[in-house]
Structures are given as C-alpha cells and as structure tokens.
C-alpha positions as CSV (number, residue, x, y, z in Angstrom):
1,M,-27.2,0.4,-6.4
2,R,-23.6,1.7,-6.6
3,V,-22.9,5.2,-5.2
4,C,-20.9,7.9,-7.0
5,N,-17.8,7.5,-4.7
6,Q,-17.5,3.8,-5.6
7,D,-17.9,4.4,-9.3
8,L,-15.1,7.1,-9.1
9,E,-13.0,4.7,-7.1
10,M,-13.3,2.0,-9.8
11,I,-12.3,4.5,-12.5
12,N,-9.2,5.3,-10.4
13,N,-8.5,1.6,-9.9
14,S,-8.6,0.9,-13.7
15,E,-6.0,3.6,-14.3
16,N,-3.9,2.4,-11.4
17,M,-4.1,-1.2,-12.8
18,K,-2.7,-0.1,-16.2
19,R,0.2,1.8,-14.6
20,T,1.0,-1.1,-12.2
21,G,1.2,-3.4,-15.3
22,I,3.9,-1.2,-16.8
23,V,5.8,-1.2,-13.6
24,V,5.6,-5.0,-13.3
25,L,7.2,-5.4,-16.7
26,L,10.0,-2.9,-15.9
27,T,10.7,-4.5,-12.6
28,L,10.7,-8.1,-14.0
29,I,13.4,-7.2,-16.6
30,T,15.6,-5.4,-14.0
31,M,15.1,-8.2,-11.5
32,I,16.5,-10.8,-13.9
33,A,19.5,-8.6,-14.8
34,E,20.4,-7.9,-11.2
35,I,20.2,-11.5,-10.0
36,V,22.3,-12.7,-12.9
37,Y,25.0,-10.1,-12.5
38,G,24.8,-10.3,-8.7
39,L,25.7,-14.0,-9.0
40,I,28.4,-13.3,-11.6
41,T,30.0,-10.5,-9.7
42,G,29.5,-11.9,-6.2
43,S,27.9,-8.7,-4.8
44,M,25.6,-9.4,-1.8
45,S,24.0,-6.0,-2.0
46,L,23.3,-6.3,-5.7
47,L,22.1,-9.9,-5.3
48,A,19.9,-8.7,-2.4
49,D,18.6,-5.9,-4.5
50,G,17.8,-8.4,-7.3
51,I,16.0,-10.8,-4.9
52,H,14.3,-7.9,-3.3
53,M,13.1,-6.7,-6.7
54,G,12.0,-10.3,-7.4
55,T,9.7,-10.4,-4.4
56,H,8.5,-6.9,-5.4
57,T,7.7,-8.2,-8.9
58,F,5.6,-10.9,-7.2
59,A,4.1,-8.3,-4.9
60,L,3.3,-5.9,-7.8
61,I,1.6,-8.9,-9.5
62,I,-0.5,-9.2,-6.4
63,T,-1.4,-5.5,-6.7
64,F,-2.3,-6.0,-10.3
65,I,-4.5,-9.1,-9.6
66,A,-6.3,-7.3,-6.8
67,Y,-7.2,-4.5,-9.2
68,L,-8.3,-7.0,-11.8
69,I,-10.5,-8.9,-9.4
70,A,-12.1,-5.7,-8.0
71,K,-12.8,-4.6,-11.5
72,N,-14.3,-7.9,-12.8
73,H,-16.5,-8.3,-9.7
74,F,-17.5,-4.7,-9.2
75,K,-21.1,-5.4,-10.0
76,N,-21.3,-8.8,-8.4
77,P,-24.2,-8.7,-5.9
78,N,-22.5,-11.3,-3.6
79,F,-20.0,-8.5,-2.6
80,Q,-22.4,-6.8,-0.2
81,F,-20.5,-3.5,-0.3
82,S,-18.9,-3.9,-3.7
83,T,-15.2,-4.9,-4.0
84,G,-13.5,-1.9,-2.2
85,K,-11.7,-4.1,0.3
86,I,-10.0,-6.3,-2.2
87,G,-7.4,-3.6,-2.8
88,I,-6.9,-3.2,0.9
89,L,-6.4,-7.0,1.1
90,G,-3.8,-6.7,-1.6
91,G,-2.0,-4.0,0.4
92,Y,-2.1,-6.1,3.5
93,S,-0.7,-9.2,1.7
94,N,2.1,-7.1,0.2
95,S,3.1,-5.8,3.6
96,I,3.7,-9.4,4.7
97,V,5.8,-10.0,1.5
98,L,7.8,-6.9,2.4
99,G,8.5,-8.1,5.9
100,I,9.6,-11.6,4.8
101,T,11.9,-10.0,2.2
102,A,13.6,-7.8,4.8
103,I,14.1,-10.7,7.1
104,F,15.7,-12.8,4.3
105,M,18.0,-9.9,3.4
106,I,19.2,-9.7,7.0
107,Y,19.8,-13.4,7.1
108,E,21.8,-13.4,3.8
109,A,23.8,-10.3,4.8
110,I,24.8,-11.9,8.1
111,H,25.9,-15.0,6.3
112,R,28.1,-12.9,4.0
113,I,29.7,-11.2,7.0
114,I,30.5,-14.6,8.5
115,S,31.6,-16.1,5.1
116,P,32.8,-13.1,2.9
117,Q,33.2,-13.5,-0.8
118,N,35.0,-11.5,-3.4
119,I,33.1,-8.8,-5.3
120,L,33.6,-7.6,-8.9
121,F,32.8,-3.9,-8.0
122,N,32.7,-2.2,-11.4
123,Q,30.2,-4.6,-12.9
124,A,28.1,-4.6,-9.8
125,I,28.0,-0.8,-9.6
126,F,26.9,-0.5,-13.2
127,V,23.9,-2.9,-12.8
128,A,22.9,-1.3,-9.5
129,I,22.7,2.1,-11.2
130,I,20.5,0.6,-13.9
131,G,18.3,-0.8,-11.2
132,L,18.1,2.6,-9.5
133,V,17.0,4.3,-12.8
134,V,14.3,1.7,-13.3
135,N,13.0,2.2,-9.7
136,V,12.9,6.0,-10.1
137,I,11.0,5.6,-13.4
138,S,8.6,3.2,-11.7
139,A,8.1,5.5,-8.7
140,I,7.2,8.4,-11.1
141,I,4.7,6.2,-12.9
142,L,3.0,5.1,-9.7
143,S,3.1,8.6,-8.1
144,Q,1.3,10.0,-11.1
145,S,-1.2,7.2,-10.7
146,S,-1.9,8.0,-7.1
147,S,-2.5,11.7,-7.8
148,G,-4.2,11.4,-11.2
149,H,-7.7,11.4,-9.9
150,E,-9.0,13.4,-6.9
151,H,-11.8,12.2,-4.7
152,N,-14.0,13.7,-2.0
153,H,-12.2,12.2,0.9
154,S,-8.8,13.8,1.6
155,H,-8.0,11.3,4.3
156,S,-8.5,8.1,2.2
157,H,-5.7,6.2,0.6
158,D,-5.4,3.4,-1.9
159,H,-3.6,0.8,0.2
160,N,-3.1,-1.5,-2.8
161,L,-1.4,1.3,-4.7
162,R,0.5,2.4,-1.6
163,A,1.9,-1.1,-1.2
164,A,3.1,-1.1,-4.8
165,Y,4.6,2.4,-4.3
166,I,6.4,1.3,-1.1
167,H,7.8,-1.7,-2.9
168,V,9.3,0.5,-5.6
169,L,10.6,3.0,-3.0
170,T,12.3,0.2,-1.0
171,D,13.8,-1.1,-4.3
172,A,15.2,2.4,-4.9
173,L,16.5,2.6,-1.4
174,T,18.3,-0.8,-1.6
175,S,19.8,0.3,-5.0
176,I,21.2,3.5,-3.5
177,L,22.6,1.6,-0.5
178,A,24.0,-1.0,-2.8
179,I,25.8,1.6,-4.9
180,F,27.1,3.3,-1.7
181,A,28.4,0.1,-0.2
182,L,30.0,-1.0,-3.5
183,L,31.8,2.3,-3.8
184,L,33.1,2.0,-0.2
185,G,34.3,-1.5,-0.9
186,K,36.0,-0.6,-4.2
187,Y,37.9,2.4,-2.9
188,F,38.7,1.2,0.6
189,D,39.2,-2.5,-0.4
190,Q,36.6,-3.7,2.1
191,I,33.9,-6.2,1.6
192,W,31.9,-5.9,4.9
193,P,30.2,-2.5,4.0
194,D,28.2,-4.4,1.3
195,A,26.5,-6.7,3.9
196,V,26.2,-4.0,6.6
197,V,24.4,-1.6,4.3
198,A,22.1,-4.4,3.2
199,I,21.1,-4.9,6.9
200,L,20.4,-1.2,7.3
201,G,18.2,-1.2,4.2
202,A,16.3,-4.2,5.5
203,I,15.6,-2.5,8.8
204,V,14.1,0.5,6.9
205,I,12.0,-1.9,4.8
206,L,10.7,-3.6,8.0
207,K,9.5,-0.2,9.3
208,W,7.7,0.6,6.1
209,A,6.1,-2.9,6.0
210,H,4.9,-2.5,9.6
211,G,3.2,0.8,8.9
212,L,1.4,-0.7,5.8
213,L,0.5,-3.8,7.8
214,V,-1.1,-1.8,10.6
215,S,-3.0,0.7,8.4
216,S,-4.5,-1.9,6.0
217,G,-5.1,-4.4,8.8
218,K,-7.2,-1.9,10.7
219,L,-9.5,-1.4,7.7
220,L,-9.8,-5.2,7.1
221,V,-11.1,-5.8,10.7
222,D,-13.4,-2.7,10.5
223,Y,-11.3,-0.6,13.0
224,Y,-12.4,3.0,12.6
225,P,-12.2,5.8,15.3
226,S,-15.6,7.4,14.9
227,K,-15.3,10.2,17.5
228,K,-15.6,13.0,14.9
229,E,-18.7,11.5,13.3
230,Y,-20.2,10.6,16.6
231,E,-19.9,14.3,17.8
232,I,-21.5,15.5,14.5
233,I,-24.4,13.1,14.7
234,S,-24.9,13.8,18.5
235,K,-25.1,17.5,17.8
236,L,-27.6,17.0,15.0
237,L,-29.8,14.8,17.2
238,E,-29.6,17.2,20.1
239,E,-31.1,19.9,17.9
240,S,-34.2,17.7,17.4
241,K,-34.2,16.5,21.0
242,S,-33.3,13.0,19.9
243,S,-30.7,10.6,21.3
244,I,-28.4,7.7,20.2
245,F,-29.0,4.2,21.2
246,D,-26.4,2.4,19.0
247,L,-23.9,3.5,16.4
248,H,-21.7,1.4,14.1
249,L,-19.4,3.1,11.5
250,W,-16.7,1.5,9.4
251,Q,-15.0,1.9,6.0
252,I,-16.2,-0.4,3.3
253,S,-13.5,0.7,0.8
254,E,-10.7,3.2,0.4
255,T,-13.1,6.1,-0.1
256,S,-16.5,5.0,1.3
257,K,-18.0,4.5,4.7
258,A,-21.1,2.8,6.0
259,L,-23.2,3.7,9.1
260,I,-25.8,1.7,11.1
261,L,-27.5,4.0,13.6
262,T,-30.3,3.3,16.1
263,I,-31.8,6.4,17.7
264,K,-34.8,7.5,19.8
265,P,-36.4,10.3,17.7
266,G,-37.5,13.5,19.4
267,P,-40.6,15.6,18.7
268,E,-38.7,17.8,16.1
269,F,-36.9,14.9,14.4
270,N,-37.1,14.9,10.5
271,K,-35.7,11.6,9.2
272,K,-35.1,12.8,5.6
273,Q,-33.4,16.0,6.7
274,F,-31.3,14.2,9.3
275,Y,-30.3,11.6,6.7
276,N,-29.1,14.2,4.2
277,Q,-27.2,16.1,7.0
278,V,-25.4,13.0,8.1
279,R,-24.6,11.9,4.6
280,N,-23.1,15.3,3.7
281,K,-21.3,16.3,6.9
282,C,-19.9,12.9,7.7
283,E,-19.3,11.9,4.0
284,I,-21.0,8.5,4.5
285,S,-22.1,6.5,1.4
286,H,-24.3,3.8,3.0
287,I,-26.6,4.8,5.9
288,T,-29.1,2.7,7.8
289,I,-31.2,4.4,10.4
290,E,-33.4,2.5,12.9
291,L,-36.0,4.4,14.9
292,N,-36.6,3.1,18.4
C-alpha cells in the first residue's frame, strides 16, 4: 500500500517530467546552434559551451527517462519501496556526466592554449548571448518546477531535478564566461582569455558535480545520520521504561524514510501509541517494530 508522501512525490515528479521535457527541447536547439557556430567562428569557449550543452542535453534526457521509469513502475510490486530511488540514481548518473564534461573542457582548453586558433568574435558573442538567454529561461522553468509543490519534509530534495537544474546553471555559467572571454579577446586582441576562462568554468562545474555525486551517492548506499531520530525514539522508550536493541533508518525516496526497530518493551509500553508517536515526530513512512 502506497503512503501519502509517495503519492504526492509522484504528482510532483509528473509535473517535473513535463518541465524537463520542455527544457530538453530548448537545450537541444541551442546546442546545435552553438556547436555549428563555434566551429565556424573558431571560438573555443563557444564550442565548449555547445559541447557542454550537448552533454547536458544527454543528461536532461537521463533526468526525463528517470521520471518516466519511476512513473510507469510506481505501482510495480517488485520495487519493494516503490520507485523513489530511480530519481536519485538519475541525479547520481548526471553528476558523473557533469564531471566528465568538465574534464573534457579543461583538456580542450589546454590544447587551444598550446595551439591557438583565430576567433570570429562578433559572431561568437552573438550566439553565446542566445545560449545564455535559453539557459536563463530553462533555469526559470526548472526552478518553478522545484518549488511548485510543497511536501512535509523541508530537508528533502529531488536529486533528479537538482541534477537537471545544475546542468542548466553550469550552461549559463559557461555562457557568461564565454561572453566575457570573447569580449576580452575582441577589445584587447588576445586569444588566450577564451581558453583560460573555459578552464575556470570547468573547475566550478567539477565542484558542483562533486557535491551532487556525494549527496545522491549517500542516499543510494542508504547512508543516513540518524542521531536526531535516535534521540527522539530513545526518549519515547524511556518514558515507558523500554530500551533499544537495534535500529536501522534510511531514506527510501526523496521524501520518505523507513525504520526497522527492535526493542525490549517495558511495563508501560503501548505499541500503537509508540508507533504513532514515532511516525509523526520522526516523519517516517514505513515502520517495522520487533518486540524482544
């Protein structure tokens, strides 16, 4: 039986999937334009922005597919705790794509420093501005998606959507840096700022990718600091002169947690009352209590 939090999460995911699809289309069109004009104008920063946007198009497709799989298999009983972690897996996969993209950008930029090429600055700046506008529009679409539905857990995050949002933000960053580098090159007759700025942008992207990789990875391996919940449960058990033998708490989705608890009940222990208290105070969706 599905709980309310997971039903609400699926409603949110359906809305996020629609918005992600719109962003995929916008990004795909801009990607093609930037790569083509980057090759024509010889701009490394513009070409890097286009390639970067290309990998982000692929990453956004991963985000979309993750939402689609989660939606189609939401009621599949073979997923023991529903499909909440599919979105987290999508976010984790996208963090790897982000990291690979940044490394590729650094490699290409270093190559351009060693072997500089002429740049058609005016054309490159024009297309970079178009790319920036598309990225800003995409960011607005996704930010509305992330805040469009509230849930009961203020600390939870949609890692799949967060990955898509970071991809769009990094695209916007590289577009801004590309414009800045191209303006420097145009007015100071220098080519090297184009490649140097691309490296700086890649370093920022690596940092964002690392943060997403760590946060989503922890959820995938069921890493969850349960000190707060442990203290709440311990206090409740002390009131009934009971004690904890074993406790396992982990997140089964972006908004839901599960608990397996083994206790030695005291003389004043009331299982139904204790169950409801733990569920409400710790915001846990699935609770299994074993009495020893």
